[in-house]
N, C-alpha and C positions, 0 to 999 in steps of 0.2 A: 503176220508176228506171233511167234508164243513161244517166250522165253524161259526155259526150266531153271529154277533155284532149287536145291537141295536142301532141308532142311531136318534136323536130327529131333525127334520126336521122344517122347516117355520111353526110356529105356533102352535107348538107343535107335529106336526104328527109325531108319530111313524114308523122309515124306518129301513128295513131292508138289514143289506149289510153282505156279506157273502165271504169267502177267502176258496177256493177249493185245497189249498195245502199249506204246511210249507211255508214261507220265509225263503230265507237265512238269516242265523245269521248274527249279527253285526260282521263286521271283525277286525281285531287285532289293525287297524289303530283309531275304535270306529263308525267310519261310519255307518248308518241305512241304510239297502237295500234302493233305490230309491221307489219311492211310486206311483202305477198306480193303476188310479180310471178308472172302467169301467160301459161305461150308455149302458142301452140296447136301443131300439126302441118301439115305440109303441107298447102294446099288448106284450111287450116282458118281460123277468125277467132275475134276475142274473144269473140263471143255464145256459142261453144260451151261457154266456162267459163260463162256466167251462174249455173247452177243452184248451181255449185262456189261461186264468186265471192259468193253471197246467203249461204251458209250460214258460208262464212267471215269475212264481213263482222260477224258476230255481235261476235267479238272480235278481229279483224284489217281493218287496211286495206288492201282485195283489189283488185289493177288487172289487168286485162287490156289485153293487146298485139294491135292488128292487127299483124302483122309485115309489112316490105315486098314487095308482091307481091300481096297479101292483104286483103279486107275492106275498111275504108275508107282504108288509109294508100296512100300513094304507088306506082306500079307504074311505075317508071322504065323507057322503053322498051329501054335499052341496061343497066340493072342498076346497079350490079354485084348478084349473086347468091349471094356465091361466103360463105363460112363468116365471115370476116375482118366481111363486112358486117353479117350478121346477130346477131354478137357485138358488136360496136360498136354495134350499135341497142339493144340491151337494158340495155349499159352505160348508154349515155346516157340511157335511159329510168329506170331504178335513181336515179340522180342528179338528174335534171330532175325527176321524182314525189318526190323526198325518203323515196324508201321503206329505202334503205340505212342498215345493212346488214339484206338482207332475205331471207326463204326463196323459192327461186325455184321453183315448178310447171310442169315442162314434159313435154307430151305428144308422142313420136314426134320429129320436127327439132325441137321446141321442147326437148325434154329434152335434144339433144346442144348445142344454142346454150347451153340452161343449165348443162352441166359444163364445157363449155369456158368459159364466162365466170369460173364458181367456182374452173377452176384460173389463172386469169390473174388474177382482181381479186377474193383471197379477202376483203377488206377488204370488199368489196361484198356478200357472200355469207353467210348465217351458217346456211342447211341448202338443203336439196334435197330436191326429189321429180321421181323418175325414171319418166316412165310409159310402159311398150313401146317401149322405144328400144334396140336393138342397140349393142353397142361393137363388134364384127367388121364388115369390108368385105363390102358383099353381092354386088358386081365387077358386071361388065360386061353379063350374062344379064341381072341384076334390072332395068338401066335399059332395055334392049332390050323386056322384057317390059311394063315401064312407056310405052313411047313406041308398042307393040302396042295396050295397056287406053284408052290415051287416043283413038287411031282408031278403036277400035270404039262410042265414046259418039255413041248416036245423033241428035246433036246438028243441030237444036234442039228441046228439047222441048216439045210442045205443050201440058201442064199441071203444075204442080209435083205433081199427082197421078201425073203420067208418071213425074218424076223419081223419086218416092218409090219406086214399083215397079220400075223399070230399074235402082235403085242397092240396093234391099234384098233384089227376088229374082229380076231376069232378067239381070243383069250376071255373065258366066261367069265372073268371082271368087267370086261369093257362092257357097257350099258347103250354108248352108240359109237361109229365108228369116229376114231382120232388119231390122225395122223401126228400130230404131234409126239402122242405117244408111243407110237411104232420107231419114231425118231429115237428118238431117247434111249428107247431098250437097242437100237441098233446101233447106238454111240458105244453101250459098253459091252460090246460081243467083237471076237476077236477068231480070226481064222486059222482052224485046228488039220488036224491030219483030214479027220473026217467029218470037217465041217466048221459051224460056228457056234461059239460057247461065251459063255459070259465071264469077261475077265476077272471078276469076284469069285470065290465060292461061297456057295448056295448055305453050307454048313455056318459059316463064321457072318454071314448074314444075319441068322436067326440067330445065332450068338449073341452078337451085336444087339440085335433087337429084343432079345428076354430079357436084358439088365436095365429096359425102360418101360416097357408095356406093363408092367404088373404095378407098379407104382405112378401117383399122381406127382404134379410138381409145380402147383401153386406157392409151396412153399420158398422155394428155390425162385420162381417169380416176382412173388413180393418185395423180393429183397434186390431187386433191379434197383436202381435210382436212376440210370441215364434216360436220357428221350427213346422211346421204343415205337416205332412204328410195327402193327399187328395185321398183316394182308391175310383176306380168305380168298380161296377162288368160289364164287357163288356155287359152282358144282364140286368144292373139294372136298375135303373129311372133316374141318373144321368147320363147325357151326357158328352161326350167326352168334347166337345167344351164349355160346360160350367162348367166341373170340372177343365181344362185347364184354363180357366178365375177367377176361385178361388184362383187357385196356382197365377197367378198374381197379384191380388189384394192382396193375404196374404203377409206380410211383407219378411217372410221365409219358402216359397211355397215348396212344392215337390209333382210330382206326381206320381201314380200309379196306375195299371188296372190288372183286375184279370179276364183272358179267361175263359169262363166256368160257370161264376157266374152270377148270379142274384142279385136282390137286397138284399137277405142275405148270402152278400159274404161269411163272415167267417163258414157259414155253408154249403154253398156249395162247396167251394172248400178251407178248412181249411189248407192242406197242401201249396198252393201255398200264401193264406192272410197270413201265418207265414211268408213264404219267403220275402213279400215286407214290414211286420211290424217289424220283428225282426232286421236289419239291421239298419233301420230309431232307433228304439227304444237305440240300442248300442250305436249310436253316440251322440243321444241326454243325455243321463244316463250314460255314461263312466266318471267319475271323470278325471280332466286332471292332 
């Protein structure tokens, strides 16, 4: 089951939200199931959360959002693809879907959006899960590396098998074979007349990324007052020292790491990801 719900984001941009399982019914006490909004990272899509959303739906209402420029949501040619637009989109989704106060679960760029929204609208957010996203500035060199990386993609790919092989084995950024990484990128490709190409615009992805890599985001993190779980993959992009400093800065921070996982923590080790996240959510969302 995958049910689409249309949401109107900032500036009238049409966003696609998805439920991948039926939520539990309202209890005898009239309480609705707690809400969770799942926010993917740059180049991702809502379906990357499908497995997580299914186990979450056993006790909560879990909705994943295709963010602007991604998945089935609108991809306006001129954007905007700045931080303000992404945060306002997530805010609109929480309100229109009736999820608030909700837990936001974000990966990478989605995690940054989540804590920026939690800092701005604490009334809408009762908990956060930050998955492998740094609070420090990455800098201009990082953006240039991404520009070069996009140029290295051998587009179009002849088959999805070629997509999986290149991103899982042949990509110069891959240190060791990673089937889960290959599957991640296969899910963001669509067949065109000449082969398989990404469903997003690399130009728009670089534009979106340019609006956060040059700045640090510690001040906004420090404004988050709700319980927050910071999860890193042992081989991910968020280092242990920085993750632990993020926990220290947060008012109610909790630290967790997943062995054998890289940046795509919930893809690399889905079972371990659940083991880290589920107890935290139970503590945050169980009524007194």
